[in-house]
N, C-alpha and C positions, 0 to 999 in steps of 0.2 A: 791798543790791543795788539798783542804780540802772539805769533804762532810759529811754532817749529813743525815743519811739514816734512815727513819722511815717506819715501816711496817704499812700500813694503810688499813682500810676497805673502805674508801672514802677520797678524798681530792679534793680542788679546789683552784683556785686563781682568784681573782677579781681585775680589774683595772678600776677606775672611774665608779664603779657600774655595770660593765659588766664582766661576767665570761669569762675569756680568755683561761683557761685551767682546765680540770677536769678529774678525774678517778674515776671509781666505781669498786666495787668488790675488792678482795685482790689485793694489789699492793704496790708500793713503792713511798714515797715522798722523793726527794733528794734536799737538799739545797746545793748549790755548791759555794765555794769560790775559787778564783784564786789569786795566789801570782806572784811575778816578774819573778821567774825562771821556771815557768810551760811551758810546750810544748804540742804540739798536740799528741806526743806519750804518755805523762803522762796522757792526757785526755782520750786517747783510752784505756790505761791499767786500769785507774780507772773505766771507763764504763764497761769494761769486768769483772772486779772484782765485781761490784755492780750487774750486770746482772746475775752473776752466784753464789752470795752469797746464802747460803742455810739458809735463815732466815724466809721463809714462813712456813706455817703449815706443819707438818711431815717432817721437814728438807728439803723442796723443795726450789728451786730457782725461781726467776721471769722467768728465761729462761725455766725452767721445766714447769711452769704453764702458760707461755706466758702472765704473769701479767703486767699490765700497770704501767708506771712510769710518775710521774709528776715531772719535773726538774725545779728548780727556782734558778736563780743566786742570791748569797747573800754575798756581799763583807764584811759584818759584821763579818763573821766567822774568819777573820783575825784581829779583834780588839785587841789592846795591852792596857790592863788596869792596868799594873804594877805601873804606877805613876799617882798620882792624881785621879781625878774623871771623867775626860773627856777621852774617849777612843782615841787612836791614830789609824789611818787607814793607816799608812805607809807601812804595810806589804802587804796590798791588792793591786793587780795590777790595774792600771788605766783602764778605759773603752776601749781604743784602743788595749790593750793587752788582757784584760779579756773577752770582748764580743766574739771575735773569738774563743777563747778557750772554753768558754761555749757552743758556737755553735758546735765546734768539738766534745765536750763531747756528746751533744745530737745526733749528726750525727753518732758517734760511736755506740751509744746504738741502734739507728735505723738500723744501717747496720748489727747488730747481730739479728734483728728481733723484737726488742722492739717497742711496741706502746708508743710513748712519747708525753705527753702533756707538754706544756711550759708556763712559765710566760712571761712577757715582760721585757726584759733587761733594767735596769735603771729606771723602773717605780716605783711608790709607789703601792705596792701590799698588799692586804688582803688575807691571806692564811687561809683556814679552812681545818681541817682534823679530822678524827677519828683514833687515834693511836690504832692499833690492838696489844694487848698483855699486856702492851705496850712494844714495841721493837724499841729502838733507838740506832744507832751505829754512831761513829765518825770515819772516815777513812781519813788518810793523804796519799797523793801519793808523 
């Protein structure tokens, strides 16, 4: 499982012209990629790590601040671009595997008290954000 975590002052995701998820105030935008050997346990561990990462102002975590999180599934995080000019998506898990794990990740965050906004799995999404800092981390589980 791979996550790109950005500290944001606001973020939203739009599908077909409609805002389907948004957060305001200091929070986190998480782009989440799932690979073939990921498990619900890995999803829960990554959620706990992100929830408690001390990357908000004054070394505070989202848990400390009860900061919202916008979570978006993004299979392209597993692109392989080593050969040619067309990325390979072989390392990304197919939807029957990745969608339940994306949902497990979001549920794990919510079970820890996070307010989670979501994109729509598999949809073409337009994501807007204001990166705060900027702070962007890449985490592999």
